[in-house]
N, C-alpha and C positions, 0 to 999 in steps of 0.2 A: 665507403662511408667514412666520413671524418669522425674524429673523437667527439666533436661537438654534437654531431648528428646521433652518434651512439649514446651519448649521455642523455640527450633529449628523449630518445626512445626509451631508455631505462626509466627516466622520470615519469614518462607517460604510463609505462607499465606499472610502476609503483602506485601512481594515482588510480589507475584502473582497478588494481587489486583492492585498494582502500574502498573504492566505490562499490565494487562487486560484493565485498564482504560487509558492507554497511558500516564501515569505520570512518567514512568521509563525513565531515561535519559541515553543516551549512552556516553555522555561526562561529565566528572566531572567539577564542578565549579572551578574557579581559586583558587589556594592554599590560597590566602589571605582571601577567604570566610571562611576558617576553623580556622583562627587566632582570631576570635571573642571571646571576654570574656563574652558575653551574653549567658544566658541559651538558648539552642536550636539554637544557632547562629542566633537568631531572627533578628539581624540587617544585616545579610549577606546572609542568605539562606531562601528560601521559606520553609514552614513547611514540605511539602512532600519531598523536597530535603534533609532536615535533616534526615528524616527516611532512605532514600536511602544511603546517603553518610556518615552518622555518626552512627545512632543507629544500623542499620542492620550489618554493618561491625564490629563495636566494640563488639556487643553481640556475633557474630560468633567467634571473637578472644578469648573472655572469654571462650566460650564453648569449642573451640578447644584446648586451652592451659590448661584447667582444673582449671582455676582461679575461685575464688568465684564469684557468681553472685551478683548483687546489691541487697540490702535490702531496704524496704520502697520505692520501685520504682513505679512510676506512670507517664505515659505520656498522657493518655487520657484526663485529665483535661486541659492540654495545648491545645490539638487539639480541644476540645470543644469550646475554645475561639478563636483559631487561624484560624480555617476553617470557612469561611462564611457559614451562614445557607443555602445559595443557591448553595454551592460548590457541584458539581455532585458526588464526591466520599465521601462526609462528613459522611453520615450515615453508609456506609459500612466500612469505615476506622475506625470510632469510635467503631464500633462493634468489629473489630479485635483488636484494641488497648485495649479495656476493657478486652478482653480475655487474652491478654498478661499481663496486670496489675494484673489481678486476680491470675495469677501464682505466681507473686512476693508477693502477699498478703497471699499466702499459700492456695489458693483455686484451685481446679482442674477445668480446663476449658474444 
């Protein structure tokens, strides 16, 4: 399996988790939410919204266009801090994000 295939699989797993836990949104946030200059749009989007509306679509764009994938990429550390310990999806989401991060670190997930 290529890196692109593995990344695509991880993105699908993250989307499936968001859907299964009813964190997937049918309506996009207002366009002003995406104008943030903060990492992860942390001042305008909730952490799980950023995954759905920014990370997943942008990564799919890169994969579909054949553009290079990011290097030194890691999102799990942010989510370890951003998702409250009691958040119901925290542990399962961190597990998925760590698998995604491992791919960008050159490890097979």
